[in-house]
C-alpha positions in Angstrom: 99.8 81.7 84.9 100.4 85.4 85.8 98.4 87.5 88.2 95.7 89.9 87.0 97.3 93.4 86.9 94.9 94.6 89.7 96.3 91.8 92.0 100.0 92.3 91.2 102.0 93.1 94.3 104.7 95.7 94.6 108.2 94.7 93.7 111.0 94.8 96.2 112.2 98.1 94.7 108.6 99.4 95.0 108.4 98.5 98.7 111.7 100.2 99.3 110.5 103.3 97.4 107.2 103.4 99.3 109.1 103.3 102.6 111.5 106.1 101.5 108.6 108.2 100.3 106.9 107.8 103.7 110.0 109.0 105.4 110.3 111.9 103.0 106.7 112.9 103.6 107.1 112.8 107.3 110.3 114.9 107.1 108.7 117.4 104.7 105.6 117.8 106.9 103.3 116.4 104.3 100.4 115.2 106.5 97.3 114.1 104.5 93.9 114.5 106.1 92.5 112.2 103.4 94.1 109.5 101.2 92.3 108.4 98.0 93.9 105.0 97.1 93.3 102.6 94.3 92.1 99.2 95.3 95.0 97.6 93.4 97.2 95.5 95.6 100.4 97.4 94.8 98.6 100.7 95.5 97.6 99.4 98.9 101.1 98.2 99.5 102.4 101.7 98.6 100.0 103.1 101.2 101.0 100.8 104.0 104.3 102.5 105.1 102.8 105.9 104.6 99.7 105.2 106.7 101.8 103.6 109.4 104.1 106.7 109.6 101.6 109.5 109.0 98.3 108.0 110.3 95.9 109.9 108.0 92.5 110.6 109.5 90.6 109.1 106.5 91.6 106.5 103.9 89.2 105.9 101.0 89.8 102.9 98.7 88.4 103.6 95.2 88.4 101.0 92.4 87.4 103.9 90.1 90.9 105.4 90.2 92.5 102.1 88.9 93.7 102.6 85.3 91.4 105.6 84.7 92.3 108.5 82.4 93.5 111.6 84.3 90.4 113.6 83.3 88.2 111.2 85.2 90.1 111.9 88.5 88.6 115.3 88.8 85.3 113.9 90.0 87.1 112.5 93.1 88.8 115.8 93.8 85.6 117.8 93.4 83.8 115.7 96.1 86.5 115.9 98.7 85.4 117.2 102.1 86.1 121.0 102.4 87.8 120.5 105.8 90.5 118.4 104.2 93.5 120.6 103.8 95.9 118.0 102.4 94.9 115.0 100.3 97.1 112.2 98.9 96.1 110.3 95.9 97.7 106.9 95.2 96.9 105.5 91.8 98.4 104.6 88.4 100.0 106.0 85.4 99.4 107.4 82.9 96.3 108.7 84.7 98.1 110.3 87.6 100.8 111.8 85.3 98.1 113.3 83.1 96.2 114.6 86.1 99.3 116.2 87.5 100.0 117.9 84.2 96.4 119.2 84.1 96.6 120.5 87.6 99.8 122.4 87.2 99.7 126.1 86.5 101.7 127.7 83.7 104.7 128.4 85.9 104.7 124.8 87.3 104.0 122.5 84.3 107.6 122.6 83.0 108.9 121.1 86.3 106.9 117.9 85.7 107.9 115.2 83.2 106.2 116.0 79.8 103.2 113.9 78.7 105.4 111.9 76.4 108.0 111.4 79.3 108.1 109.1 82.2 106.4 109.9 85.5 108.4 107.5 87.7 106.6 104.9 89.7 106.3 106.1 93.3 107.0 109.8 92.5 105.2 112.4 94.5 104.0 115.7 93.0 102.8 118.1 95.7 100.5 120.9 94.7 99.0 124.0 96.4 96.0 126.0 95.4 93.6 128.6 96.9 89.9 127.9 97.2 87.6 124.9 97.6 88.1 121.4 96.2 84.8 121.7 94.2 86.1 124.8 92.5 89.5 123.5 91.5 90.1 123.6 87.8 92.8 122.7 85.3 96.0 124.8 85.5 95.0 126.3 88.8 97.5 124.6 91.2 101.1 125.5 91.9 103.6 122.6 92.0 105.4 122.8 95.4 107.7 119.9 94.8 108.3 116.9 92.6 110.2 114.0 94.2 111.3 110.7 92.6 112.1 107.7 94.8 115.6 107.5 93.3 116.3 111.0 94.8 115.7 109.6 98.3 118.1 106.6 98.1 
Protein backbone atom coordinates (compact mmCIF):
# COMPACT_ATOMS: atom_id res chain seq x y z
CA UNK A 1 0.00 0.00 0.00
CA UNK A 2 1.44 3.39 -1.03
CA UNK A 3 1.80 6.51 1.05
CA UNK A 4 -0.68 9.34 0.88
CA UNK A 5 0.80 12.04 -1.39
CA UNK A 6 1.08 14.48 1.54
CA UNK A 7 3.25 11.94 3.39
CA UNK A 8 5.48 11.04 0.43
CA UNK A 9 9.17 11.76 1.12
CA UNK A 10 11.67 13.35 -1.24
CA UNK A 11 13.47 11.03 -3.60
CA UNK A 12 17.25 10.75 -3.48
CA UNK A 13 17.39 13.08 -6.50
CA UNK A 14 15.14 15.54 -4.67
CA UNK A 15 17.38 15.55 -1.59
CA UNK A 16 20.40 16.18 -3.80
CA UNK A 17 18.56 19.01 -5.57
CA UNK A 18 17.49 20.60 -2.26
CA UNK A 19 21.09 20.59 -0.99
CA UNK A 20 22.35 22.07 -4.26
CA UNK A 21 19.67 24.78 -4.15
CA UNK A 22 20.61 25.64 -0.55
CA UNK A 23 24.24 26.05 -1.67
CA UNK A 24 23.13 28.18 -4.63
CA UNK A 25 20.96 30.40 -2.44
CA UNK A 26 23.80 30.98 -0.01
CA UNK A 27 26.21 31.84 -2.83
CA UNK A 28 23.68 34.14 -4.52
CA UNK A 29 22.95 35.98 -1.27
CA UNK A 30 19.30 34.89 -1.20
CA UNK A 31 18.57 35.12 2.50
CA UNK A 32 14.87 34.75 3.33
CA UNK A 33 13.45 36.52 6.36
CA UNK A 34 10.34 34.33 6.19
CA UNK A 35 9.77 30.88 4.71
CA UNK A 36 6.24 29.75 3.87
CA UNK A 37 6.40 25.98 3.54
CA UNK A 38 3.80 23.36 2.73
CA UNK A 39 3.22 20.80 5.45
CA UNK A 40 3.87 17.95 3.00
CA UNK A 41 6.79 15.75 4.03
CA UNK A 42 8.74 16.38 0.82
CA UNK A 43 8.34 20.16 1.20
CA UNK A 44 9.71 19.99 4.75
CA UNK A 45 12.58 17.82 3.51
CA UNK A 46 13.28 20.41 0.80
CA UNK A 47 13.38 23.09 3.47
CA UNK A 48 15.77 21.20 5.78
CA UNK A 49 19.11 21.91 3.99
CA UNK A 50 18.01 25.46 3.17
CA UNK A 51 17.09 26.21 6.80
CA UNK A 52 20.31 24.64 8.04
CA UNK A 53 22.44 26.76 5.71
CA UNK A 54 20.50 30.05 5.72
CA UNK A 55 18.81 30.03 9.14
CA UNK A 56 15.70 32.08 8.27
CA UNK A 57 14.26 34.18 11.09
CA UNK A 58 10.78 32.72 10.69
CA UNK A 59 9.38 29.52 9.17
CA UNK A 60 5.63 29.11 8.78
CA UNK A 61 4.21 25.71 7.85
CA UNK A 62 0.93 26.07 5.94
CA UNK A 63 -1.20 23.12 4.95
CA UNK A 64 -3.15 25.59 2.84
CA UNK A 65 -0.40 25.80 0.22
CA UNK A 66 -0.51 22.04 -0.40
CA UNK A 67 -1.98 21.34 -3.85
CA UNK A 68 -3.66 24.73 -4.03
CA UNK A 69 -4.26 26.66 -7.27
CA UNK A 70 -1.80 29.53 -7.81
CA UNK A 71 -4.52 32.15 -7.42
CA UNK A 72 -5.07 31.07 -3.81
CA UNK A 73 -1.41 31.71 -2.92
CA UNK A 74 -1.98 35.47 -3.09
CA UNK A 75 -3.70 35.47 0.32
CA UNK A 76 -0.45 34.25 1.92
CA UNK A 77 1.62 36.91 0.20
CA UNK A 78 -0.78 39.71 1.08
CA UNK A 79 -0.53 38.89 4.81
CA UNK A 80 3.27 38.76 5.03
CA UNK A 81 4.87 41.06 7.60
CA UNK A 82 5.99 44.32 6.01
CA UNK A 83 9.43 44.06 7.62
CA UNK A 84 10.09 40.86 5.63
CA UNK A 85 12.28 41.86 2.69
CA UNK A 86 12.84 38.37 1.30
CA UNK A 87 10.35 35.50 1.41
CA UNK A 88 10.77 31.92 0.23
CA UNK A 89 7.72 29.82 -0.62
CA UNK A 90 8.12 26.05 -0.80
CA UNK A 91 5.11 24.30 -2.24
CA UNK A 92 3.80 22.28 -5.13
CA UNK A 93 3.08 22.39 -8.82
CA UNK A 94 1.14 23.36 -10.74
CA UNK A 95 0.20 25.95 -8.07
CA UNK A 96 3.64 27.52 -7.68
CA UNK A 97 4.25 27.47 -11.44
CA UNK A 98 0.97 29.30 -12.06
CA UNK A 99 1.71 31.73 -9.23
CA UNK A 100 5.15 32.54 -10.71
CA UNK A 101 3.56 33.17 -14.10
CA UNK A 102 0.98 35.46 -12.47
CA UNK A 103 3.67 37.40 -10.58
CA UNK A 104 5.95 37.98 -13.57
CA UNK A 105 5.76 41.31 -15.35
CA UNK A 106 5.54 41.52 -19.15
CA UNK A 107 9.33 41.63 -19.55
CA UNK A 108 9.86 38.59 -17.31
CA UNK A 109 7.11 36.13 -18.09
CA UNK A 110 8.86 34.78 -21.20
CA UNK A 111 11.85 33.68 -19.08
CA UNK A 112 9.67 31.21 -17.17
CA UNK A 113 8.39 27.89 -18.51
CA UNK A 114 5.00 28.47 -20.17
CA UNK A 115 1.82 27.30 -18.45
CA UNK A 116 1.71 24.18 -20.60
CA UNK A 117 5.42 23.55 -19.94
CA UNK A 118 7.25 21.96 -17.02
CA UNK A 119 8.30 23.98 -13.97
CA UNK A 120 10.97 21.57 -12.76
CA UNK A 121 10.75 20.14 -9.27
CA UNK A 122 13.08 22.08 -7.00
CA UNK A 123 13.38 25.07 -9.35
CA UNK A 124 13.79 28.54 -7.83
CA UNK A 125 12.18 31.62 -9.35
CA UNK A 126 13.43 34.81 -7.68
CA UNK A 127 11.35 37.98 -8.05
CA UNK A 128 11.74 41.62 -7.07
CA UNK A 129 9.06 44.30 -6.74
CA UNK A 130 8.55 47.73 -5.25
CA UNK A 131 5.98 48.34 -2.55
CA UNK A 132 4.25 46.49 0.25
CA UNK A 133 3.29 42.82 0.27
CA UNK A 134 -0.39 43.65 0.67
CA UNK A 135 -0.26 45.79 -2.48
CA UNK A 136 1.45 43.24 -4.73
CA UNK A 137 -0.69 42.42 -7.76
CA UNK A 138 -0.40 40.17 -10.81
CA UNK A 139 2.23 41.12 -13.38
CA UNK A 140 3.96 43.48 -10.95
CA UNK A 141 7.18 41.60 -10.13
CA UNK A 142 10.40 41.39 -12.12
CA UNK A 143 11.98 37.96 -12.49
CA UNK A 144 15.55 38.28 -11.20
CA UNK A 145 16.55 34.67 -11.88
CA UNK A 146 15.19 31.24 -12.64
CA UNK A 147 17.40 28.31 -11.61
CA UNK A 148 16.74 24.63 -12.15
CA UNK A 149 18.48 21.99 -10.00
CA UNK A 150 20.05 20.37 -13.09
CA UNK A 151 21.95 23.64 -13.73
CA UNK A 152 23.63 23.27 -10.33
CA UNK A 153 24.96 19.73 -10.79
